[in-house]
Residue, then its C-alpha position, 0 to 999 in steps of 0.5 A: m301594723k297588722r289588725a289587733i285580734i280579739l282573743a276573748t271576750a269578757l263573760m260572767s261565765l269566765y269566773l268559773q273557768t279561772k284558775a287558782q292562782t297565788l298573787a304576789t306579796e303586796y308590801k305598801g297596801t291596797g289602802s295605804g298612800n306611803p310610800i310613793s312606790p310599792i318597789v323602789f327604794c329612793a330618798d331625799p325627795t325634790a319635786i317640780d310642777y309641770e303642765g299639770r304633772l307633779y315630778v318627783y325626784g330622789t337619790n336612787d337607794h335601789q342602785q346601792y340596793i342592787v349593787n350590795g346584792k339585796k342585803n346589808s347596809n346602805g353605804y350610799g357609795n355606788i349611788k350615781s343616779l336619781v329616780v323620777f316619779s310623776t303624778d297629777d292625782m297624789v295617789n297613782w305614780t308613773f315611774h320614769g325610771t332613772i337619770d345616770v347622773s355619772k353619764v351626764c356628769t363624767w366628773a361626778v362619782q356620786s349622786w345623792a340629795p337632788s333639788a330640782v327648779w325650772r323656769e320659762k327663759e325669754n331669749a334675745n329673739g323673743t322666743k321663750t325656753n323652759e328650763f329644767y335645773i337638778y342640782f345634787a350632792n357629789g357625796g359630801g364634798s361638792v355640789g354639781v348642776m344638770k340642765s334639760t331645755k326639753s322636758p323634766l325628764g331630759p335629756f339633762t346635759s352638764p353645763l359645767s365640767k366640774p362642780m359648781i359648788d366645792q371647797n374652793t367657792a368663795g365663802v364655803r370654807p370652812c364647812n364640813w359637808v359640801f352637799d344636800p342642795g336646796a334651790v328655789i327661784d324666787e318671784n323675781g326670777v332669781g336663783w337662789i341656793a343653800f347647802g351644807g351640814g356635818d359636825p361642828q367645826s373646830t370653831g363652832s359649837k353644837l348649837w352653832p355647827g357653822n356648816s350652813r350656807i346660802a348663795k345667790l346664782k348667776t343669772t345662768m343658774t350654773g354658778l354663785d353670784g357672790a360669795a356663800v353666806n353662813m347662816p345661823a341655823p341652830y343644831l344643823f346637821e343636813a338636808s337644806e332647801l329653800n321655798i318662797i312662801g307669801g314673799r318670803f324665804v323659808y328655810t328648812y334643814n334636819t337637826s343633829w342627832g346630839d344634846r341640846p346644850n346652850w339652848n337657853t343662850y339663844e336669844k332668838r329661840n322665842g321661848q321654844a323648847a329645843p328641837s328634838a334629836c334628828s328632827m325638821c326645823y325652819m327658819v324665815t327671812d326677808t334678806p337671805l344673804d344678812p345673817e342677823s335677819w333669819e328668824y328661827r320657828g322651831e320643829y314641824v317635823p319630829n323625827e319619823g321613829s316617833f310615828s310608829g304607824l310608819g313602822a319605821d326604824y329611827g332614822n335621818n330624814h330629808t324633806h320637800l315642801h311643795k305647793f300642787n293644785d293649790e295644796y301643801y304637801l311634805f315629801y319625805h323618807g323612812n324605812v317602812l317599805e324595807k321594814t315591811m319587806k323584812g317582816k315578810n322575809a322578802i329581802d335579807g335581815s342584814a338590809s338596812g337603811y334602804r328608804s322610801l319616798c312618802v307624802n303627806k299634806l302639810t297645813v301652811d299659813e302664807s301670810t305667817q309662813k307658820l308651818n304646822k306639825v305633819s302627821m306622817s302615816k301610811t295612809g298618805v294623802s288622798a287623790i285630788k282627782n279621778l284617773n281617766p280611763y278612756e286616755l291612754q295610761q302607761a302600765e307603769t303607772m300605779a298606786t301599788s303592786g305585787g311581783v313587777n319589775y320595770e324593763d327598759f325596751k332598748n337595754t339588753k342588760s339585766v333588769s335590776k341594772s337596766s331599770l334601776g342603775n342606768d339610764a332608763s328615763e323612758n322606755l319602760y315597760v313592766k314585767m308581769a310574772a304568773g300572780a303578778w298584778t298592779q292597782v290603779r286608783k279612782v278610776d272613773f268610768g263614768n255613767n256610760g261604762a266602758h265597752s272595750f279595752t285595749m292592752r299593748a303587750r307581749g308574750t303569752g299570758k292570761m290577765e284578769i281585771r278585778l274591781s275593789s279588790k285584787t282578791a275579787k272575782p274577776s269582772a274580765t278575763f283576756e288571754f294573749s299571746s304575741t312575739a312582738f308588743q301589739d295591741f290587744i282588744f277586748n270586749v268588756d260589760p258597760a254595767v260592770f264597768k262603770g262609776v269610779k272604781n279601784v282596778f286591779f290588773v292580775f295575770t295569773e298566767s304569764n310566759k315572758v309577758q311584758f306590759d306596756t300601755w292600756q285604755f278603755t273605750e267609752y259606750d255611746p248609748a247612741g250606738i257610736t263607738e268609732a272614731s270618725m276620720s277628720k274632715n280632709g281625709d287624713t288619718e285622724k291622729k292623737v299623739y301621748d308622751l310616756s307618761g300618758r299626756r296628751l300632746t298637742n301642737g304646741s306641746k313640747h315632748r321628746g324621745v318615744v311618743i304613743e300615736q293613736y291613729i284611725d287606719e284606712n279601715g276606720e279601725r282605731k290603732i296605737r303604736k309607740h315609735i320615735 
């Protein structure tokens, strides 16, 4: 690899040389936590936590948005992939691209409302294998499953050549919509799945639609262990999900839109008022296959239309409750991004129903399984840790941004398809136009500060690093040019890059710029700034996956990795390879 070129030094005098540049419009807000993504429409969240990161999956509304020419209503019919994000601090989210379900499960015509779980399986020979499962709705007619034994990002394969659940599965009929799976693995390692929805059966009623099902999973996690059972969920419409809290099963679901007749005839309503239209309710039990054992606990998420702070239309919802780092978070979707973009004339006025994932904290009493009502807000949640700038970071990691696009360096198709319509679950770069910017929050430079900055990019451009505000004077300005991806190293002032900051990467000039990774190097007052060679004389190497996670000898990974190493001249280098 050629020597990294130092093209510029960050000096205060460069402040006056910087041209005025119109910055791309922001739609999320530099102080907002919601939605998770400032540019990707996605819905129906699910999540797993693995090795310190939380991976969130969702229905790829953006695929339908692209197919519709970025206008008209979201009909869901062309959604055949899922989006994936991850975080370890709850405010900076890495976009991993999409999982193309239509390629994994060739029989599937749609992929909606995923539900993800994982387990560590002990094999007959004593070894252990991590298994990741994603269940998804194939439209409203069946439920499919995908499996990976590598990582939360896949690659996923289809363990079956057909749906796992359909109308012919024992215990399913009559059920209007066989969709919206919600899976969980209990404390004994047993898998369970809930699903179903739709308007009342001919033999049902508005109070008891008769479309909610729950079943035990086989040890393979890819089939039902016995017939599905009908749960008595009042006014159920869709969005089934299961959790285990305090050793008990907690079932959540979205209620129907209509009126609430016969509520007073419901003996287990426990004095509670009927749930509001299209709200999220929950039930609790110790014995999930006994319909009479379920306790109705009421409404814990009113319809999003009641929260003016979200600026959302009165739409449906689908939630995922997740405990991460000892705190409970509620993931849900809303139309906040779509509405903001409409208000700024960024999308056609006919566009509707393109949803975005959001998250807020939820207070849970584990001893009683009580879910307190959630306050949805654009503010979202606070960072649970600071970001370390001295570890390799992906350019796809951001709290918010303006004017960026994602590109898959192995996909030669158009950006709109390669990033959000096909299998681009790794190998992503960020395309930065002139005026484009990204924000990373709670970056902790420490007391010593940073003395250099390395970015991997290609194209010709000028980038400014601005602190605290995207309109602030630049704290560093760099110019770079390369037709191939290259590591550019620049000096920065430790006195400026010190403490905890919100960092903005602003590209004031750009000609085909693609931004891949970045990393700062900490200033050492003792004067030791170069990494030392290993004692055995070999090159010192550090390997990271595409989310920036350090890979040690025992770490599991696949595909493309980032390798930091010291060359024969003692210089630190970075390379990406398979």
